[in-house]
N, C-alpha and C positions, 0 to 999 in steps of 0.2 A: 504494500500500500504506500501511498505518497500523496503529494499535493493534487494530482489529477483525480484522486478518489474523493476529494473534499469539495462539496458544493460551495460555490462562491457566495451564494446568498441563501439563507434559510430564515424566512420571516413569515409571520402570520398572514393569511390571505386578505384580511381586511381589518380596519380599525385604527386606533391610536395606541401606540405602545412604545416602550423603551427598546433601544437597540444598542449593540456594541460593535465596534470595529476591531478585529483581531488580526494581528500579523502572525502568519504561520510560516515556519521554516522547516523544510525537509531535512531531517538529521543526516541523511546520507549525501544527497546532492547539494545541500546548502541553498537550493533555490527557495524563493519566498513568494508569497502572495498575501493579499488582504482578503478576509472573509467577513461577511456581515451576518449577525444573528439577532433576531428580535422576536419576542413572544409576549402577548398581552397578559398571560397568566403569571408573568414574573414581575414582582413588585419592585425589585431592585436590579440595577445593572449587573451587580455581582451574581445574582441568581441566574442570569442569562449565561454568564461566563461559566458558572458551575455546571450548567446543563450542557454547554458546548464542549467543555474540556475533555471529557472521556473519549469522544469520537475523534478529536484531534490527536490525543495521545495514541489511540489505537491505530491511526494512520501513520504513526511514526514521525510526528512533527512536534517541534518546539513551538510554543505559542505565547503571545502576550497581548493583553487587551490594551489598545493604544488610545481608547476614548469611547465616548458614547453620546447618545442624544435620544431623540424621539422621532418616530415615523408616524405619519398619517397616511394610510393607504386606503384609497377609495376604489374598490373593485369595479363599481358600476361606471364611474367616470374615467377609469383607467389612469388615475393619478397617484403619485407618491410624493409627499412632502417630507423633507428631512430638516430637522431643526434642533435647537437646544443643546444640552450638555449633560454629562454625568458628574455628580458631585464626587464620586469615588475615583473615577478614571479620567476625568477631564473631558474636554470637548473633542469629539472625533473630527477628522478632516472630512466634512460632509461631501466634498467633491469626489472623494474616492468611492 
């Protein structure tokens, strides 16, 4: 397993929720990429990281949360708004 086995984005299909940006690094090849995770049922950004970490570990990657914020995803209008910050991890680079 490696970076190619990790989904770039895993967020809830609709609603307003917290998200985090994670930098992942393949332990063997040293290649890296950013992944986004966000779930409405997580009250804190750290809860999202706790949920995402096991699958990243299983893929053989080192990882670090580099920030967070909020997402407003409107399925019907096909829009996604990214804004805000995480008190624990700081503001993610929303442009990533």
